[in-house]
TIFI-192793 format. One record per residue (C-alpha): residue in three letters; x, y, z. Coordinates in steps of 0.1 Angstrom, whole numbers, padded with zeros to 4 digits, always signed. Layout:
N
alaXYZ ...
# end
This chain:
105
met-0266+0006-0369 ala-0247+0030-0347 gln-0217+0017-0328 gly-0211+0025-0292 pro-0179+0039-0278 ser-0147+0018-0281 ile-0127+0011-0250 val-0089+0005-0250 val-0075-0015-0221 gly-0039-0018-0211 val-0026-0045-0187 asp+0008-0044-0171 phe+0013-0081-0161 gly+0043-0080-0138 thr+0062-0108-0120 thr+0051-0095-0086 phe+0026-0068-0092 ser+0002-0059-0121 gly-0018-0029-0131 val-0047-0020-0154 ala-0057+0012-0172 trp-0084+0020-0197 ala-0097+0049-0219 phe-0124+0055-0244 lys-0107+0054-0278 glu-0123+0088-0286 ser-0107+0103-0255 ala-0074+0086-0254 gly-0058+0114-0234 glu-0082+0107-0205 ile-0067+0075-0191 glu-0083+0059-0160 val-0059+0038-0139 leu-0075+0012-0116 ser-0065+0019-0080 thr-0090+0000-0059 trp-0090-0038-0058 pro-0110-0066-0043 gly-0096-0075-0009 gly-0076-0043-0007 gly-0098-0027+0020 asn-0092+0011+0022 arg-0058+0007+0003 thr-0055+0024-0030 ser-0027+0014-0053 val-0021+0014-0090 lys-0007-0021-0087 val-0021-0054-0073 pro-0002-0085-0064 ser+0002-0109-0094 thr-0011-0139-0073 ile-0040-0163-0077 ser-0053-0191-0055 gly-0080-0217-0058 glu-0074-0230-0023 ala-0109-0222-0010 arg-0127-0237-0040 thr-0133-0202-0053 ala-0106-0182-0071 ser-0089-0155-0051 trp-0065-0131-0066 gly-0044-0101-0057 tyr-0050-0087-0022 gln-0075-0115-0016 val-0047-0141-0014 gly-0032-0145+0021 pro+0005-0149+0026 phe+0002-0185+0037 met-0023-0197+0011 asp-0012-0221-0017 ala-0010-0197-0045 leu+0006-0191-0079 arg+0032-0164-0076 gly+0057-0152-0101 ile+0037-0170-0128 lys+0049-0146-0155 leu+0083-0162-0154 ile+0071-0197-0162 leu+0048-0188-0191 asp+0076-0197-0215 glu+0085-0233-0207 glu+0118-0230-0225 gln+0130-0201-0203 glu+0146-0212-0170 thr+0141-0192-0139 met+0157-0193-0104 tyr+0130-0171-0088 ser+0118-0191-0058 pro+0081-0181-0060 ser+0080-0191-0097 leu+0096-0225-0089 cys+0070-0231-0061 ser+0042-0222-0085 lys+0057-0246-0111 lys+0056-0274-0086 leu+0020-0265-0075 leu+0009-0266-0112 ala+0025-0300-0116 ile+0006-0313-0086 leu-0027-0299-0100 asp-0018-0313-0135 lys-0021-0278-0150 asp+0001-0256-0170 ala+0008-0219-0167 val-0010-0209-0199 
# end
């Protein structure tokens, strides 16, 4: 049975913004970087906010998350429970996760 093309995906999961790129394994030099995002309107950017919210009973993420929505922000810094952070958005996210009885992983 013949196999189809292989795709390699790279994710830059940042504290405040994240990005995604992909390429066919056979054409690794031709990298496609995502630059349009849900909720971004006409904006093009290689990065999208690293935020997620379930406030409206449907998951919203990135540019879909409004500035005043209850959302997880700075989540990267609380993935390792043994690592302390003083970054305010991460601390707020940690409290929100505790209220929801969830963890960051």
